Backbone as CSV, one residue per row, in Angstrom:
resi,resn,N_x,N_y,N_z,CA_x,CA_y,CA_z,C_x,C_y,C_z
1,ILE,-5.371,14.501,1.197,-4.124,14.529,0.846,-3.505,15.935,0.327
2,ALA,-2.470,16.205,1.541,-2.210,17.268,2.014,-1.377,17.514,1.760
3,THR,-0.352,18.441,1.429,1.475,18.843,1.627,1.646,20.178,3.007
4,CYS,2.368,19.845,3.603,2.886,20.728,4.850,3.706,21.165,4.349
5,GLU,3.560,22.746,4.369,4.408,23.629,3.374,5.691,24.107,5.020
6,THR,5.643,23.915,5.375,6.431,23.891,6.605,8.076,23.015,6.240
7,CYS,7.558,21.461,6.330,8.496,20.293,6.236,8.080,19.688,4.759
8,GLY,7.053,20.024,3.865,6.912,19.270,3.086,6.814,18.052,2.623
9,HIS,5.853,17.876,3.723,5.631,16.158,4.501,4.278,15.393,3.369
10,TYR,3.504,14.774,3.125,2.683,14.476,2.689,1.527,13.477,3.673
11,HIS,0.642,14.346,3.794,-0.131,13.854,4.835,-1.703,13.097,4.163
12,VAL,-1.446,11.955,4.337,-3.127,11.177,3.793,-3.451,10.183,4.378
13,ALA,-4.956,10.910,4.306,-5.631,10.721,5.255,-6.626,9.652,4.258
14,PHE,-6.221,8.387,4.797,-8.131,7.505,3.810,-8.109,6.703,4.562
15,GLY,-9.971,6.912,4.949,-10.845,5.657,5.600,-10.208,5.886,7.038
16,THR,-10.475,5.565,7.401,-9.773,5.686,9.304,-8.434,5.738,9.182
17,ALA,-7.802,5.748,8.577,-6.609,6.055,8.679,-5.736,7.380,8.538
18,MET,-4.465,7.834,9.351,-3.830,8.791,8.261,-2.507,8.797,8.657
19,VAL,-1.754,9.160,7.492,0.174,8.794,7.402,0.321,9.898,7.026
20,VAL,1.757,9.741,7.425,2.598,11.082,6.876,3.859,10.430,6.471
21,MET,3.989,11.323,5.278,5.548,10.800,4.137,6.129,11.766,3.864
22,ASP,7.105,11.628,3.611,8.395,12.248,3.540,7.560,12.289,1.438
23,LYS,7.988,12.744,0.133,7.519,12.538,-0.860,7.746,11.444,-1.771
24,LYS,8.650,10.396,-1.293,9.381,9.265,-1.590,8.258,8.693,-1.039
25,GLY,7.990,8.401,0.013,6.976,7.419,0.148,6.231,7.461,0.322
26,PHE,5.648,9.026,-0.097,4.103,8.942,-0.778,3.980,8.207,-2.624
27,GLN,5.218,8.723,-2.436,5.561,8.630,-3.934,5.509,6.777,-4.584
28,GLU,6.048,5.757,-3.298,6.197,4.542,-3.502,4.707,3.960,-2.822
29,ILE,3.676,5.024,-1.993,2.692,4.007,-1.988,1.500,4.583,-3.283
30,ALA,2.007,5.684,-3.987,1.301,5.627,-5.256,1.209,4.403,-5.986
31,ARG,2.974,4.486,-6.441,3.514,3.342,-7.020,2.578,1.751,-6.971
32,GLN,2.516,1.187,-5.198,1.939,0.230,-5.365,0.737,0.003,-5.472
33,VAL,0.040,0.880,-5.003,-1.213,0.942,-5.472,-2.085,0.738,-6.855
34,SER,-0.960,1.759,-7.549,-1.273,1.815,-9.713,-0.823,0.235,-9.052
35,ASP,0.359,-0.649,-8.972,0.245,-1.776,-9.518,-0.101,-2.667,-8.945
36,LEU,-1.059,-2.877,-8.236,-2.035,-3.436,-7.431,-3.257,-3.725,-8.216
37,LEU,-3.353,-2.382,-8.904,-4.468,-2.673,-9.914,-4.768,-3.308,-10.670
38,GLN,-3.346,-3.145,-11.160,-2.789,-3.591,-12.598,-3.412,-5.084,-12.784
39,GLY,-3.335,-5.796,-11.909,-3.949,-7.170,-11.606,-5.468,-7.163,-12.296
40,THR,-6.188,-8.552,-11.734,-7.013,-8.761,-11.962,-7.736,-8.648,-10.003
41,PRO,-9.298,-8.216,-10.839,-9.833,-8.217,-10.026,-10.433,-9.031,-8.791
42,PRO,-10.340,-9.088,-7.453,-10.849,-10.090,-6.661,-12.685,-10.588,-7.317
43,ALA,-12.642,-11.810,-6.540,-13.953,-11.926,-6.746,-15.274,-11.197,-5.772
44,HIS,-14.038,-10.635,-5.094,-15.253,-9.776,-3.494,-14.579,-8.921,-3.821
45,THR,-14.724,-7.922,-4.491,-13.938,-6.467,-4.668,-14.202,-5.629,-2.986
46,THR,-15.232,-6.040,-1.988,-15.555,-5.029,-0.798,-14.562,-5.715,0.222
47,THR,-13.781,-7.129,-0.413,-13.312,-8.254,1.142,-11.577,-7.145,1.073
48,LYS,-11.361,-7.405,2.320,-9.801,-6.469,2.670,-9.080,-7.545,2.037
49,TYR,-8.372,-7.745,1.116,-7.205,-8.862,0.553,-6.027,-7.825,0.195
50,THR,-5.072,-6.906,0.923,-3.967,-7.067,0.754,-3.406,-6.224,2.095
51,ALA,-2.323,-5.997,2.223,-1.312,-4.477,3.149,-0.313,-3.888,2.679
52,LEU,-0.948,-2.365,2.226,0.107,-2.241,1.960,1.518,-1.467,3.703
53,PRO,2.643,-1.533,2.825,3.335,-0.762,4.166,3.076,1.113,3.799
54,THR,3.325,1.299,4.999,3.151,3.095,4.934,4.583,3.801,4.888
55,GLY,5.671,3.224,5.499,6.383,3.425,5.521,6.518,3.873,7.028
56,CYS,6.095,3.799,7.782,5.078,3.488,9.572,6.187,2.334,9.718
57,ARG,7.163,2.179,11.221,7.478,1.153,10.625,6.152,0.448,11.775
58,GLN,6.100,-1.070,11.548,4.468,-1.269,11.812,2.609,-1.320,11.455
59,SER,3.101,-0.295,9.852,1.854,0.546,9.818,0.899,-0.084,8.741
60,TYR,0.307,0.023,8.353,-0.016,-0.735,6.973,-1.373,0.133,6.596
61,LEU,-1.797,-0.221,5.358,-2.933,0.206,4.991,-3.815,-0.966,4.267
62,VAL,-4.673,-1.270,5.282,-5.625,-2.881,4.290,-6.501,-2.490,4.088
63,LEU,-6.443,-3.196,2.844,-7.869,-2.446,1.610,-8.331,-3.478,0.869
64,SER,-9.723,-3.106,0.154,-10.227,-3.966,-0.336,-9.783,-3.454,-1.803
65,TRP,-9.918,-4.203,-2.812,-10.621,-4.135,-4.182,-10.924,-2.690,-4.035
66,GLN,-12.302,-2.628,-3.782,-12.585,-1.191,-4.110,-11.963,0.105,-3.268
67,GLU,-11.714,-0.315,-2.174,-10.875,0.944,-1.498,-10.209,1.281,-2.475
68,ALA,-8.692,0.433,-2.604,-7.691,0.512,-3.598,-7.550,1.528,-5.160
69,THR,-9.234,1.655,-5.490,-9.568,1.673,-6.579,-9.450,3.452,-6.233
70,ALA,-10.501,3.605,-5.035,-10.979,5.234,-4.863,-9.224,5.879,-3.916
71,LEU,-9.089,4.877,-3.670,-6.896,5.732,-3.239,-6.426,6.177,-4.446
72,HIS,-6.243,5.114,-5.435,-5.760,5.145,-6.506,-6.262,7.046,-7.262
73,GLU,-7.582,6.542,-7.735,-8.246,8.399,-7.905,-7.437,9.489,-6.572
74,LEU,-7.857,9.163,-5.818,-7.773,10.250,-4.650,-5.978,10.335,-4.949
75,ILE,-4.914,9.685,-5.160,-3.488,9.801,-5.221,-3.252,10.968,-6.741
76,GLU,-3.948,10.263,-7.483,-3.966,10.575,-8.949,-4.553,12.178,-9.366
77,SER,-5.663,12.525,-8.233,-6.161,14.147,-8.071,-5.367,14.560,-7.301
78,ALA,-4.653,14.163,-6.294,-4.069,15.000,-5.480,-2.180,15.112,-6.020
79,ALA,-2.270,14.702,-7.103,-0.589,14.566,-7.634,-0.788,15.760,-8.715
80,THR,-2.455,15.729,-9.587,-2.195,16.794,-10.446,-2.684,17.930,-9.785
81,GLU,-3.140,18.418,-8.570,-3.524,19.262,-7.981,-1.399,20.067,-7.218
82,MET,-1.029,18.989,-6.961,0.761,19.489,-6.696,1.484,19.684,-8.017
83,THR,0.964,19.480,-8.772,1.916,19.738,-10.538,1.422,21.150,-10.604
84,THR,-0.117,20.839,-10.396,-0.714,22.253,-10.834,-0.079,23.558,-9.593
85,ARG,0.201,23.188,-8.619,0.426,24.403,-8.199,2.028,24.694,-8.095
86,SER,2.837,23.713,-8.327,3.866,23.848,-8.769,4.516,24.735,-9.846
87,LEU,3.715,24.639,-10.985,3.627,25.556,-12.146,3.623,26.899,-11.924
88,ILE,2.622,26.557,-10.921,1.828,28.595,-10.587,2.838,29.025,-9.653
89,HIS,3.552,27.734,-8.951,4.582,28.528,-8.138,6.087,29.287,-8.902
90,LEU,6.386,28.337,-9.997,7.365,28.897,-11.115,6.702,29.947,-12.298
91,LEU,5.645,30.212,-12.431,5.272,31.323,-13.058,4.895,32.553,-11.719
92,GLU,4.839,32.194,-11.239,4.458,33.952,-10.256,6.297,34.036,-9.436
93,ASN,6.999,32.922,-9.566,8.362,34.081,-9.224,9.348,33.515,-10.052
94,GLY,9.276,33.042,-11.410,10.048,33.379,-12.334,11.238,32.838,-12.689
């Protein structure tokens, strides 16, 4: 997950997909993945079982439970890094 310093869009590359979205779209995907993992894992955690809309017309991320868990960890890590960068920027620019 990276952000474009020019336009501020989020570039989310996961598996064989890459999706570009604005901050609102990124927050929506993060919420959907988090909500998904609040449920009970399916019997077969490697089977694709859900499709999350990406904000791009007719594009979805199709995930297994394991992939959703990995994406959630990636999103959490990226969110922490982005928060840290924002704080550093604030400190440097007063």
